[in-house]
TORSE-413391 format. One record per atom (N, C-alpha, C, O, CB): residue in three letters; x, y, z. Coordinates in steps of 0.2 Angstrom, whole numbers, plus 5000, padded with zeros to 4 digits. Glycine has a CB too. Example, Ala and Ser with C-alpha at 12.3 -4.5 7.8 and 13.67 -1.06 7.14 Angstrom:
2
ALA506649725039 ALA506249785039 ALA506649845039 ALA507149835042 ALA505749785045 SER506449895035 SER506849955036 SER506450005039 SER506750065040 SER507049975029 
***
This chain:
341
MET501151075354 MET500651065355 MET500451005360 MET500850965359 MET500351055350 ASN500051005364 ASN499950935369 ASN499650885365 ASN499150905362 ASN499650935376 PHE499750825366 PHE499350765359 PHE498750765361 PHE498450725358 PHE499650675358 LEU498450785365 LEU497650805367 LEU497350855363 LEU496850835360 LEU497650825375 ASP497650905363 ASP497550945359 ASP497350955351 ASP497051005348 ASP497950955360 LEU497750885351 LEU497750865342 LEU497150865339 LEU496750845344 LEU497950785340 ASP496750875334 ASP496250865331 ASP496350795325 ASP496950775323 ASP496050935328 ASP495850765324 ASP496050715320 ASP496550635321 ASP496750585317 ASP496350765315 VAL496650655328 VAL497150585329 VAL496850545333 VAL497250505336 VAL497850605332 HIS496050535334 HIS495650485337 HIS495650415334 HIS495650365337 HIS495150515338 THR495650435328 THR495350375323 THR496050335323 THR496150275325 THR495050395314 GLY496550375321 GLY497250315322 GLY497450285327 GLY497750225327 GLY497750335321 PHE497350325331 PHE497450305339 PHE496850255341 PHE497050205345 PHE497550375346 ILE496250245340 ILE495750195342 ILE496150125338 ILE496450085341 ILE494950205340 ALA496050135332 ALA496450075327 ALA497150045329 ALA497349985329 ALA496550105320 ALA497550095331 ALA498150065333 ALA498250025339 ALA498649975340 ALA498650115334 ASN497650045344 ASN497750005352 ASN497349955350 ASN497449905354 ASN497550055359 ARG496849955345 ARG496249905345 ARG496849815348 ARG496549785353 ARG495949905334 SER497349795345 SER497849745346 SER497649745354 SER497449705357 SER498549755344 ARG497949805354 ARG498249815362 ARG497749765366 ARG497849715369 ARG498149895366 VAL497149835366 VAL496649815370 VAL496449775371 VAL496249755377 VAL496249835368 LEU496349715364 LEU496249645364 LEU496549595367 LEU496249545369 LEU496249625359 ALA497049605367 ALA497549565369 ALA497649555376 ALA497849515380 ALA498249585365 ALA497449615379 ALA497449625387 ALA496849595389 ALA496649605395 ALA497449695390 GLY496349555382 GLY495749525387 GLY495049585386 GLY494549555389 GLY496149525395 VAL494949625385 VAL494449665382 VAL493949645376 VAL494149635370 VAL494849735379 ASP493349625377 ASP492949585374 ASP493149645368 ASP493449695369 ASP492149575378 PRO492849615361 PRO493149665353 PRO492549695353 PRO492549745351 PRO493349625343 TYR491849665355 TYR491149705356 TYR491349765360 TYR491449825358 TYR490549665359 ALA491249745366 ALA491349795372 ALA491949865370 ALA491849925372 ALA491649745378 TYR492449845366 TYR492949885363 TYR492549925358 TYR492549985359 TYR493449845359 ASP492149905355 ASP491949935347 ASP491350005350 ASP491250065348 ASP491449855341 ARG490949965355 ARG490450015360 ARG490650055362 ARG490250095363 ARG490249995364 VAL491350075366 VAL491750125369 VAL491850165365 VAL491650215366 VAL492350125371 ILE492250135357 ILE492450195355 ILE492050215349 ILE492250255345 ILE493050205355 ASP491350185349 ASP490950215343 ASP490750285345 ASP490550325340 ASP490250165343 GLY490750305351 GLY490350385353 GLY490850445352 GLY490750505353 GLY489850385362 ILE491550405351 ILE492350445353 ILE492250495347 ILE492250475341 ILE493150395354 GLY492450575349 GLY492350615342 GLY492950655341 GLY493150675335 GLY491650675342 HIS493250655347 HIS494050685349 HIS494350635354 HIS494050595357 HIS494050785353 ILE495050645354 ILE495550605358 ILE495550615364 ILE495850575368 ILE496350625356 ARG495050675367 ARG494950715373 ARG494350665376 ARG494350655382 ARG494750805372 GLU493950635372 GLU493350585376 GLU493650525376 GLU493250475375 GLU492650575372 TRP494050515377 TRP494350445376 TRP494250405385 TRP493950355387 TRP495350445372 PRO494550445389 PRO494750425396 PRO494050415399 PRO493850365401 PRO495250485402 GLY493450475398 GLY492950485401 GLY492350425396 GLY491750405398 GLY492750575402 ALA492550405391 ALA492250345389 ALA492450275392 ALA492150225391 ALA492350345382 PHE492950285394 PHE493250215396 PHE492950195403 PHE492750135405 PHE494050215396 ILE493050255407 ILE492950255414 ILE492050235414 ILE491950205419 ILE493250335417 ALA491450265410 ALA490850255410 ALA490850205407 ALA490250185406 ALA490550295407 ALA491150165406 ALA490950095403 ALA491250045406 ALA491049985405 ALA490950075396 ALA491750045410 ALA492150025417 ALA491450025424 ALA491349975427 ALA492950085418 GLU491150075425 GLU490850085428 GLU490050045427 GLU489650025432 GLU490950135428 ALA489850035421 ALA489250015420 ALA489249945419 ALA488749915419 ALA488950045415 ARG489849905418 ARG490049855418 ARG490149815425 ARG489849765426 ARG490549865415 VAL490449845431 VAL490349835438 VAL489549835441 VAL489249785444 VAL490749875442 ALA489249905438 ALA488449915440 ALA488049845438 ALA487749815442 ALA487949995435 LEU487949825431 LEU487749765427 LEU487849725433 LEU487249705435 LEU488249755421 ALA488349695436 ALA488349635440 ALA488249655446 ALA488849655447 ALA488849585439 ARG488049685450 ARG488149715457 ARG487849645461 ARG487949615466 ARG487649805459 ASP487349635456 ASP486549595461 ASP486949515457 ASP486549475456 ASP485349635458 GLY487449505455 GLY487549445452 GLY487749385457 GLY487749405463 GLY488049455447 SER488049335455 SER488349285459 SER489049295461 SER489049355462 SER488349245456 ALA489449265463 ALA490249285468 ALA490549295460 ALA490849345458 ALA490749195474 ALA490549235456 ALA490649225448 ALA490549275445 ALA491049295442 ALA490349185446 THR489849295443 THR489849355440 THR490049415443 THR490349455438 THR489249365438 ARG490149435448 ARG490449515450 ARG491049495448 ARG491349535445 ARG490349535459 ALA491549445449 ALA492249425447 ALA492349435442 ALA492849475441 ALA492349365447 GLU492049415436 GLU492149435431 GLU491949505426 GLU492149525420 GLU492049385431 ALA491449525430 ALA491249595428 ALA491949625433 ALA492349655429 ALA490249615432 ASP492149625437 ASP492649665440 ASP493249655435 ASP493649695434 ASP492849645449 ARG493449595432 ARG494049595428 ARG494049635421 ARG494549665418 ARG494049525427 ALA493249625419 ALA493449685413 ALA493349745415 ALA493549795411 ALA493049685408 ALA493049755420 ALA492949845423 ALA493849855426 ALA493949905429 ALA492149865431 ALA494049825426 ALA494649835430 ALA495249835421 ALA495649885422 ALA494849755437 LEU495349815416 LEU495449845410 LEU495249885409 LEU495649925407 LEU495349815406 LEU494649915408 LEU494349965405 LEU494450025409 LEU494750075407 LEU493549945404 PHE494350035414 PHE494850085419 PHE495450095417 PHE495650145413 PHE495050055427 HIS495950045418 HIS496650045415 HIS496650065407 HIS497250075405 HIS496949975415 PHE496250075404 PHE496350085396 PHE496150165396 PHE496350205392 PHE495750035390 ALA495850195401 ALA495750255401 ALA496150305404 ALA496050375404 ALA495150245404 THR496750275407 THR497450295408 THR498050305404 THR498550325406 THR497550275412 VAL497750275396 VAL498550265392 VAL498650325390 VAL499150335387 VAL498650205385 LEU498150385391 LEU498250435387 LEU498850495390 LEU498950485396 LEU497650455386 PRO499250545389 PRO499650585392 PRO499150625396 PRO499350685398 PRO500050625387 ASP498450605399 ASP498050655401 ASP498450715407 ASP498950715411 ASP497350605406 THR497950775405 THR498150815408 THR497750835415 THR497850885418 THR498150855404 ASP497450805415 ASP496850775421 ASP497050735427 ASP496650695429 ASP496350725418 GLU497750735431 GLU498050695435 GLU497550665438 GLU497550605438 GLU498450715438 GLU497150695441 GLU496650655446 GLU496250615442 GLU496050565446 GLU496150695451 ARG496050605437 ARG495750575434 ARG495950525433 ARG495650475436 ARG495550605430 ARG496650515429 ARG496950465428 ARG497250445433 ARG497650395432 ARG497250475423 THR497250465439 THR497350425445 THR496850375450 THR496950325453 THR497650465449 ARG496250425449 ARG495650385450 ARG495650325446 ARG495950265449 ARG494850415449 ALA495550325440 ALA495550245437 ALA496050205438 ALA495850145439 ALA495450245430 ALA496750225439 ALA497250175440 ALA497150145446 ALA497450095445 ALA497850205439 THR496950165452 THR496550155458 THR495950095456 THR495850035457 THR496250235462 ALA495750125453 ALA494950085451 ALA495050025448 ALA494749975449 ALA494250115446 ALA495650035444 ALA495849975439 ALA496049925444 ALA495749875445 ALA496449995433 ALA496749945447 ALA497049905453 ALA496449865459 ALA496449805461 ALA497549955457 GLU496049905459 GLU495549875466 GLU494949835465 GLU494649805468 GLU495249935470 ALA494949845456 ALA494449805453 ALA494849725452 ALA494649665453 ALA494149845444 MET495349755448 MET495749665449 MET495849645454 MET495749585454 MET496549655447 THR495949665461 THR496249645465 THR495449585469 THR495349535472 THR496649705470 ARG494849625466 ARG494349585468 ARG494149525464 ARG493949475466 ARG493749625469 ALA494249525458 ALA494349485454 ALA494749435455 ALA494549375454 ALA494449505449 LEU495449425458 LEU495749385459 LEU495749385466 LEU496349405468 LEU496149375456 PRO495449365469 PRO495449355477 PRO496049315478 PRO496349325484 PRO494749315481 SER496449265473 SER496849235474 SER497549255474 SER498049215474 SER496749195472 ALA497649315472 ALA498049355469 ALA498249385476 ALA497849395481 ALA497749405461 VAL498849405477 VAL498949455486 VAL499349495485 VAL499949485485 VAL499249405494 PRO498949575484 PRO499349625484 PRO499949635488 PRO500049625494 PRO498849675485 VAL500349665484 VAL501049685489 VAL501449765489 VAL501649785484 VAL501649635486 VAL501549805493 VAL501449855492 VAL502049905497 VAL502049905503 VAL500749875493 ASP502449935492 ASP503049965496 ASP502950055493 ASP502950075487 ASP504049925494 GLU502850085499 GLU502650155498 GLU503150205496 GLU503050265495 GLU502450185504 HIS503850165496 HIS504350205495 HIS504250255490 HIS504150235485 HIS504850185495 PRO504350325492 PRO504250385486 PRO504650385480 PRO504550425475 PRO504450465489 ALA505150345478 ALA505650345472 ALA505650265469 ALA505750255463 ALA506550365476 GLU505750235472 GLU506050165475 GLU505450115474 GLU505650055474 GLU506450165483 GLY504950115475 GLY504250095477 GLY503950075472 GLY504150095466 GLY503850155481 PHE503350015474 PHE502949985469 PHE502449955471 PHE502449925476 PHE503249935465 HIS501949955468 HIS501249915469 HIS501149845466 HIS501449845460 HIS500749955466 GLY500949815467 GLY501049745464 GLY500449685467 GLY500249685472 GLY501749725466 PHE500449645462 PHE500249575464 PHE500549515462 PHE500849495458 PHE499749565462 LEU500349485469 LEU500949415470 LEU500349355466 LEU499849335469 LEU501249395480 HIS500649325461 HIS500049275458 HIS500549215459 HIS501149215457 HIS499549295450 PHE500149145461 PHE500449095463 PHE500449035458 PHE500049035453 PHE500149085469 PRO500848985458 PRO500548945452 PRO499948895455 PRO499448865452 PRO501248885448 ASN500048885463 ASN499448835465 ASN499348845473 ASN499848855476 ASN499748745464 ASP498948845476 ASP498748855481 ASP499048825488 ASP498948845494 ASP498048845479 SER499448785486 SER499748765492 SER500548825492 SER500948825496 SER499848665491 VAL500548855486 VAL501248905487 VAL501148975492 VAL501549015492 VAL501448945479 HIS500348965495 HIS500149035500 HIS500349015505 HIS500149055510 HIS499449055500 GLU500848975508 GLU501148955514 GLU501949015513 GLU502449005509 GLU501248855516 ARG501649065517 ARG502249125516 ARG502949105517 ARG503249155516 ARG502149175521 ASN503349025520 ASN503849015521 ASN503848975517 ASN504048925520 ASN503949015526 HIS503748965510 HIS503648935503 HIS504048945499 HIS503648965494 HIS503148935501 SER504848935498 SER505248955492 SER504948935484 SER504748885483 SER506048915492 THR504948985481 THR504648965473 THR505049015469 THR505149075471 THR503648965471 THR505148975464 THR505349035458 THR504949085455 THR504349075454 THR505449005454 THR505049125455 THR504749185454 THR504949245450 THR505549265451 THR504649215460 VAL504249285443 VAL504549315440 VAL504349385443 VAL503949395448 VAL504349285433 ILE504649435439 ILE504249505444 ILE504249545434 ILE504749555431 ILE504949565453 LEU503549545434 LEU503349565428 LEU503249635427 LEU502849665431 LEU502749535428 VAL503649675424 VAL503749755422 VAL503349785418 VAL503449765412 VAL504449775420 PRO502849825419 PRO502649865411 PRO502749915410 PRO503049945414 PRO502049875410 GLY502749955405 GLY503049985401 GLY502750065402 GLY502650095407 GLY502849945394 MET502750095395 MET502850175396 MET502050195399 MET502050235404 MET503150225388 ASN501450165397 ASN500750185399 ASN500450115401 ASN499850115402 ASN500250215393 SER500750085401 SER500449995404 SER500449995411 SER500750035414 SER500949915400 SER500249955413 SER500249955422 SER500149845421 SER500149815416 SER499250015429 ALA500249825429 ALA500049765431 ALA499449735428 ALA499549685425 ALA499949775437 VAL498849775429 VAL498149765427 VAL498349735420 VAL498249675418 VAL497649835426 GLU498549775416 GLU498549755408 GLU498749685405 GLU498549645400 GLU499049795404 PHE499549675411 PHE499649595408 PHE499349555412 PHE499749515413 PHE500449575409 THR498849535416 THR498849485419 THR498549425416 THR498449385420 THR498549495423 GLY498449415411 GLY498449385404 GLY499149345404 GLY499149285404 GLY498249435398 VAL499649385404 VAL500349355403 VAL500649335410 VAL501149295411 VAL500749405399 ALA500349355415 ALA500449335423 ALA500249255423 ALA500549215426 ALA499949375430 GLU499749245419 GLU499249175420 GLU499849125415 GLU500049075417 GLU498149185416 VAL499849165410 VAL500149095406 VAL500949075409 VAL501149015408 VAL500349115396 LEU501349125414 LEU501749085417 LEU501549055424 LEU501849015428 LEU502349135417 VAL501049085424 VAL500849055432 VAL500748965429 VAL500748915433 VAL499949105437 ARG500548965425 ARG500248885422 ARG500948845421 ARG500948785421 ARG499948895413 ARG501348885422 ARG502248845420 ARG502648825427 ARG503148805428 ARG502948905415 GLY502248835432 GLY502248825440 GLY502848885441 GLY503348865442 GLY502448735444 LEU502748955439 LEU502949005442 LEU502449055444 LEU502049075441 LEU503449035438 ALA502749065451 ALA502449125456 ALA502749185451 ALA503249185448 ALA502749125464 VAL502249235450 VAL502449315447 VAL502149365450 VAL501549365451 VAL502349335441 LEU502749405451 LEU502149475457 LEU502449525449 LEU502949535447 LEU502549515469 ALA501749545447 ALA501549585443 ALA501749655446 ALA501449675452 ALA500849575442 ILE502049695443 ILE502249795448 ILE502149825445 ILE502349815439 ILE502949835449 ASP501849885446 ASP501849955444 ASP502449975448 ASP502449965454 ASP501149995446 GLY503050005445 GLY503450055448 GLY503250135447 GLY502850155443 GLY504150055445 PRO503450145451 PRO503350225451 PRO503150265447 PRO503450275441 PRO503850255450 GLY502550305447 GLY502450345441 GLY502050295436 GLY501950325431 GLY503150385438 GLN501850245436 GLN501750175431 GLN500950145436 GLN500950135442 GLN502850095431 GLY500350125431 GLY499750095433 GLY499550155439 GLY499350215438 GLY499850015436 ALA499550135444 ALA499150155451 ALA499750185457 ALA499650205463 ALA498550085455 CYS500450165455 CYS501050175460 CYS501150245459 CYS501550255454 CYS501850125460 PRO500950305462 PRO501250365462 PRO502050375462 PRO502450325464 PRO501050395466 GLY502250435460 GLY502850455460 GLY502950485454 GLY502550495450 GLY503250405460 ARG503650495453 ARG503950495444 ARG504350425442 ARG504550395447 ARG504850575444 TRP504450405437 TRP504850335434 TRP505450355437 TRP505650405439 TRP504850335424 GLN505750295437 GLN506250285443 GLN506950275436 GLN506850245431 GLN506050185449 PRO507250285437 PRO507950275430 PRO508150215431 PRO508050165427 PRO508650335430 LYS508450225437 LYS508750145440 LYS508250105443 LYS508050105449 LYS509450155445 PHE508050075438 PHE507350025440 PHE507649955445 PHE507249915448 PHE506949995432 GLU508249945444 GLU508649915449 GLU508249905456 GLU507849865458 GLU509449945450 ARG508449975459 ARG508149985463 ARG507449965465 ARG507349935470 ARG508150025463 VAL507049985461 VAL506349955462 VAL506249875462 VAL505849835464 VAL505949985456 VAL506849855458 VAL506649775456 VAL507049735462 VAL506949685463 VAL506849745447 GLY507649785465 GLY507649745472 GLY507249755479 GLY507149715483 GLY508249755474 ARG507049805478 ARG506349815483 ARG506049755484 ARG505949725489 ARG505849855480 ALA505749745476 ALA505049695475 ALA505449615478 ALA505149565480 ALA504749695464 ILE506149615478 ILE506349545478 ILE506349545487 ILE506149495491 ILE507149535474 ASP506549585488 ASP506549595496 ASP505849585499 ASP505749575505 ASP506849655498 ALA505449595495 ALA504549595496 ALA504249525499 ALA503849515503 ALA503949605488 LEU504849475495 LEU504449415492 LEU504649355498 LEU505149355501 LEU504849395484 PRO503949325498 PRO504449265503 PRO505049235501 PRO505449265497 PRO504049195505 ASP505149165505 ASP505749155503 ASP505949115496 ASP505849055496 ASP506049125509 VAL506249165491 VAL506249155485 VAL506849105482 VAL507349145483 VAL506149225482 ALA506949045479 ALA507449035478 ALA507749055471 ALA508349045470 ALA507448975479 THR507449085466 THR507549095459 THR507149135457 THR506549125456 THR507549045456 VAL507449205455 VAL507149255452 VAL507349275445 VAL507949285443 VAL507249305456 GLY506749265441 GLY506849315434 GLY506349365433 GLY505949385437 GLY506649265429 VAL506449405426 VAL506249465426 VAL505649465418 VAL505849455412 VAL506949525425 TRP505249465419 TRP504849485412 TRP504549555411 TRP504249585416 TRP504249445411 ALA504749605402 ALA504749655404 ALA504449665396 ALA504549625392 ALA505249685407 MET503949725396 MET503649735392 MET503649805388 MET503449855392 MET503149705394 SER503749815384 SER503849885380 SER504249935383 SER504749905383 SER503149915379 MET504349995386 MET504850025389 MET505049985395 MET505649985396 MET504550095392 GLY504549945398 GLY504849905403 GLY505349845402 GLY505649815406 GLY504449875405 GLY505349845395 GLY506049795392 GLY506749835394 GLY507249805396 GLY505949785383 TRP506649915394 TRP507349935396 TRP507349935402 TRP507849925404 TRP507549995393 LEU506849955406 LEU506849945413 LEU506849895416 LEU506949895422 LEU506449965416 GLY506749825414 GLY506949775414 GLY507649735415 GLY508049705420 GLY506549755410 ALA507649745408 ALA508749765404 ALA509249775411 ALA509649745414 ALA508849875398 ARG508949855412 ARG509249885418 ARG509249835424 ARG509849825427 ARG508949945420 ALA508749805427 ALA508749775431 ALA509049695431 ALA509149665437 ALA508149785434 ALA509049665426 ALA509449615424 ALA510149645425 ALA510549605428 ALA509249595418 ALA510449685424 ALA511249695422 ALA511349715430 ALA511849695432 ALA511549775415 TYR510949745435 TYR511149785441 TYR511049755445 TYR511549745450 TYR510949845442 GLU510449715446 GLU510149655450 GLU510649595451 GLU510649555447 GLU509549635447 PRO510949585455 PRO511349525455 PRO510849475456 PRO510849425452 PRO512049515460 ARG510149465460 ARG509649415462 ARG509449385455 ARG509549325454 ARG509049445467 VAL509249445450 VAL508849435445 VAL509349365440 VAL509949375439 VAL508649515441 ARG509049305437 ARG509549265436 ARG509249245427 ARG509549215423 ARG509349195442 ALA508849285426 ALA508749285417 ALA508149345415 ALA507849375420 ALA508449185413 LEU508049355411 LEU507749405407 LEU507349395401 LEU507649365397 LEU508149455406 VAL506549405401 VAL506249405394 VAL506149495393 VAL505949525397 VAL505449355394 ALA506249525387 ALA506249595385 ALA505649585380 ALA505749545375 ALA507049625382 VAL505149615380 VAL504749615373 VAL504649685371 VAL504349715375 VAL504149585374 SER504849705364 SER504749745361 SER505149825365 SER504949885365 SER503949735360 GLY505649795369 GLY505949845373 GLY506449905370 GLY506949885366 GLY506249815377 PRO506449965371 PRO506950025366 PRO507649995369 PRO507949985374 PRO506750125369 GLY507949995363 GLY508749995365 GLY509050085364 GLY509650105364 GLY509249925358 GLU508450125364 GLU508850205360 GLU508150225361 GLU507550195360 GLU509250205350 LEU508150295362 LEU507750365362 LEU507850435358 LEU508050495360 LEU507650395369 ARG507850415354 ARG507950485349 ARG507550545352 ARG507050555350 ARG507650475341 TRP507650575356 TRP506950645358 TRP506850685354 TRP506250715354 TRP507150695363 PRO507250705349 PRO506950755344 PRO506550735339 PRO506250765335 PRO507450795340 GLU506450655339 GLU505950605332 GLU505350585336 GLU504850555334 GLU506350505329 LEU505450595342 LEU504850565348 LEU504250575345 LEU504250645344 LEU504850605358 VAL503750555343 VAL502850575343 VAL502750605349 VAL502850585355 VAL502350515342 PRO502250665346 PRO501750695354 PRO501450635359 PRO501450645365 PRO500950755352 TYR501250595356 TYR501050535363 TYR501750525365 TYR501750535371 TYR500650455360 VAL502150505363 VAL502650485368 VAL503150555372 VAL503350565378 VAL503150425364 SER503150595368 SER503650645372 SER503150655377 SER503350645383 SER504050725367 ASP502450685376 ASP502050715381 ASP501950665385 ASP501950695391 ASP501450725380 THR501950595385 THR501850555392 THR502550555396 THR502650555402 THR501650475390 PHE502950545393 PHE503650565394 PHE503650635399 PHE503750625405 PHE504150575386 ARG503550675398 ARG503650745402 ARG503150745408 ARG503250765414 ARG503550825396 ARG502750715406 ARG501950695414 ARG502450655418 ARG502650685423 ARG501050625412 ARG502550605418 ARG502750545421 ARG503250575425 ARG503250565432 ARG503050485416 THR503850605422 THR504550595423 THR504450675428 THR504850685433 THR505150595414 GLY503950715425 GLY503950775428 GLY504050845425 GLY503950905427 GLY504350775433 GLY504350835419 GLY504450885416 GLY505050895411 GLY505550865413 GLY504350925420 GLU505150925406 GLU505550935401 GLU506250905401 GLU506550855398 GLU505551005401 ALA506550935406 ALA507250915407 ALA507450845409 ALA507950805407 ALA507650955411 ALA506750825414 ALA506750735418 ALA506550695411 ALA506650635410 ALA505950715425 ALA506350735408 ALA506050675403 ALA506550665396 ALA506450615392 ALA505150685400 ARG507150725393 ARG507550715391 ARG508050675392 ARG508450635388 ARG507550765390 ALA508150685400 ALA508950655404 ALA508650595405 ALA509150555406 ALA509250685412 PHE508150565405 PHE507650475403 PHE507850445399 PHE508050395399 PHE506850475401 ALA507650485393 ALA507750455385 ALA508350465384 ALA508650435380 ALA507250505379 ALA508950515387 ALA509550495386 ALA509950425387 ALA510450405384 ALA509850535389 ASN509550405393 ASN510150375399 ASN509850305394 ASN510250255394 ASN509850375411 VAL509250295390 VAL509250225386 VAL509650205381 VAL509450225376 VAL508650215383 ASP510050165382 ASP510750135381 ASP510850075378 ASP511450065378 ASP511050135386 GLY510450025376 GLY510549975375 GLY511349925372 GLY511649875373 GLY510049965372 ASN511449975369 ASN512149945367 ASN512849975374 ASN513449945374 ASN512349995358 GLY512550025377 GLY513150035382 GLY513050005388 GLY513450005393 GLY513250105383 LEU512449955389 LEU512149905393 LEU512249835390 LEU512349805395 LEU511349925393 ALA512349805386 ALA512649745384 ALA513149715388 ALA513049665391 ALA512849755380 PRO513549745389 PRO514249705392 PRO514249695400 PRO514649665404 PRO514949755391 LYS513749745401 LYS513449745410 LYS512849675410 LYS512549655415 LYS513049845413 LEU512649645404 LEU512049615406 LEU512349525404 LEU512349505399 LEU511149645401 THR512449505408 THR512749425410 THR512449365410 THR512749315410 THR513049415416 VAL511549385411 VAL511049335411 VAL510949295407 VAL511449295403 VAL510549355411 PRO510449255405 PRO510149225399 PRO509649275397 PRO509149275400 PRO509949165400 THR509749305392 THR509249345390 THR508849355385 THR509149395381 THR509449365391 LEU508249345383 LEU507749325378 LEU507349395374 LEU506849415377 LEU507149265381 VAL507549415370 VAL507349485366 VAL506749465361 VAL506949435355 VAL508049525361 VAL506249485362 VAL505749455358 VAL505549545353 VAL505449585357 VAL505049405365 GLU505549545347 GLU505149595343 GLU505049565338 GLU505149515336 GLU505449655340 GLY504649625335 GLY504149615330 GLY504649655325 GLY505049705326 GLY503249655332 GLY504449615319 GLY504849625313 GLY504349705310 GLY504649745306 GLY504749545307 LYS503749715312 LYS503549795309 LYS503449825315 LYS503149875314 LYS502849815304 ASP503649805321 ASP503749865325 ASP504249925323 ASP504849915323 ASP503849845332 GLU504049985322 GLU504350045319 GLU503950115324 GLU503450135321 GLU504150045309 ILE504150145330 ILE504050185331 ILE504450235329 ILE505050225329 ILE503950165335 PRO504250325328 PRO504750355327 PRO505050365331 PRO504850345337 PRO504750405324 GLY505650395331 GLY506350395338 GLY506450355342 GLY506850375347 GLY506250445344 VAL506250285342 VAL506450225344 VAL506750175342 VAL506450145337 VAL506250205345 GLY507350155346 GLY507850095342 GLY507650035346 GLY507450055351 GLY508650105342 ASN507749975345 ASN507249925350 ASN507849885350 ASN508349915348 ASN506449885346 LEU507949825353 LEU508349795360 LEU508649735355 LEU508849675357 LEU507549755368 ALA508649755349 ALA508949685345 ALA509649685344 ALA509949635344 ALA508649675337 GLU509949725343 GLU510749735346 GLU511049715351 GLU511649685351 GLU510949795348 LEU510549725356 LEU510749705364 LEU510849625363 LEU511349595365 LEU510149725369 ALA510249585359 ALA510049525361 ALA510849505358 ALA511149455360 ALA509249505358 GLY511249545351 GLY511649485349 GLY512249505352 GLY512749475351 GLY511749465343 ALA512349575356 ALA512949575360 ALA513049565367 ALA513549555370 ALA513149635359 ALA512149565369 ALA512449505377 ALA512749455378 ALA512749405373 ALA511949485381 LYS512949435383 LYS513449375383 LYS512949325381 LYS513249285377 LYS513749355391 GLN512249315384 GLN511949245384 GLN511249275380 GLN510749255382 GLN511849205393 GLY511249315376 GLY510749355374 GLY510549305368 GLY510949265366 GLY510849435372 GLU509849305365 GLU509449265361 GLU509049325358 GLU508949375361 GLU509049195365 LEU508749305351 LEU508549365348 LEU507749305347 LEU507849245345 LEU509049395340 MET507149305348 MET506649305343 MET506249355340 MET505849405342 MET506249285347 LEU506349345333 LEU506049395329 LEU505349355325 LEU505349305321 LEU506749425323 ILE504649395328 ILE504149375324 ILE504049435319 ILE503949495321 ILE503449345328 PRO504149405312 PRO504149465305 PRO503649515304 PRO503749575303 PRO504049435298 GLU503149465304 GLU502349505303 GLU502249545310 GLU501649565310 GLU501649435303 GLY502449565314 GLY502249575322 GLY502549655320 GLY502949675316 GLY502849515330 GLY502049675328 GLY502149755329 GLY502349765334 GLY502749725336 GLY501749805328 HIS502249825338 HIS502349825345 HIS502149795351 HIS501749825354 HIS502149865345 LEU502449735355 LEU502149705358 LEU501849645355 LEU501549605359 LEU501849735360 VAL501949635349 VAL501849585344 VAL501049555346 VAL501049495344 VAL502349535345 GLU500649585348 GLU500049575351 GLU499749525347 GLU499749475350 GLU499649625352 GLU499549535340 GLU499149495334 GLU499549415331 GLU499249385327 GLU499049555328 GLN500249405335 GLN500449365335 GLN500649325340 GLN501249305340 GLN500749365331 ARG500349325347 ARG500649315354 ARG500649225352 ARG501049185354 ARG500049365362 HIS500149205348 HIS500249125348 HIS500749095345 HIS500849035345 HIS499749075345 GLU501149145342 GLU501849135340 GLU502549135343 GLU503149105342 GLU501849175336 TRP502449175349 TRP502949195353 TRP502649165361 TRP502749105363 TRP503049275352 LEU502349215365 LEU502049195370 LEU502249125375 LEU502649115380 LEU501449195367 PRO501949085371 PRO501949025374 PRO502748985374 PRO503048945378 PRO501248985369 LYS503049005367 LYS503848995367 LYS504449025373 LYS504949005376 LYS504049035359 ALA504149075374 ALA504649145379 ALA504449115386 ALA504949105390 ALA504249255378 ALA503749095388 ALA503549075392 ALA504049005396 ALA504148985402 ALA502949085391 ASP504048965390 ASP504448905392 ASP505048925393 ASP505348905398 ASP504448855387 TRP505348965388 TRP506248985388 TRP506349015396 TRP506849005400 TRP506549065380 LEU505749035398 LEU506049075405 LEU506049015411 LEU506449005415 LEU505449155407 ALA505448995409 ALA505148925416 ALA506048885416 ALA506348875421 ALA504348845411 THR506248865408 THR506848815407 THR507348855412 THR507548825417 THR507248805399 ARG507448915412 ARG507948965413 ARG508148965420 ARG508648975424 ARG507749025410 LEU507448965422 LEU507648975428 LEU507448915432 LEU507248935437 LEU507549035431 GLY507348865430 GLY507248795434 GLY508048775434 GLY508148725437 GLY506648725428 
***
């Protein structure tokens, strides 16, 4: 049975995603208003889309600053409409595209960067640490930010801004099948990161910051793309045991890879222990001590086995350690800035 056909899961899903939504920057009262009318999980996408559209309409006649604030809020609401394994792919695509467009309007200093390659392309935003770096011939240290299973560049705009404040440029991307980028997930994600590096201005040094399933994708990129100099992986999987995965995860895999066989093959390819010997760059793995997802093994062992691996464990943290960001995000950003410096 599809996850969206299950009864009585919406209450747990709403509670489980609260910290994620708030960490991304959604106002808690706005979240409460959206979820208040949801009586079944199938109502989630429509509720978030309606809230996003209302947020934009409310600020239509406001100042430029008011419109930008509304667009940023709407971008996040549009994005969170897409986090289910929605059988209505057209609706999901519209919402993901609307999220990217709204964030582009909200952040006029961020430069859209797009590669339309059908299997290895990406859609992204290039954030600069200051206005002087807009010169195309200016070389700067850049971090490629990789999202996860159902996240996107829009969701982690706040993380990008933390890195920018440390003098790093950030190219936040959606790879194939992520966010607004069409296609199916690319298991050899180093190819996507390689093309992202090719699309940058003259870059002196490149690092990767990767979230959730992106932690695995980013680890592959750091192992196989020689231009990547350091990696931060947050709550990434080191193993996926297909029979144990919950329907929310397995349904998302099927939809984003193209079917059962492709989903199982993608999951079987996730092997942190096998990747560790190939991962020689400085690597920081951030894990929550309470991050327990059925069928998912984390990257803690990779941190111990990789040549320059380190583990930052937050004992009370869950997946993506959202409720304890103050304990790890500034430290991890400092760590990466130092390694790339």
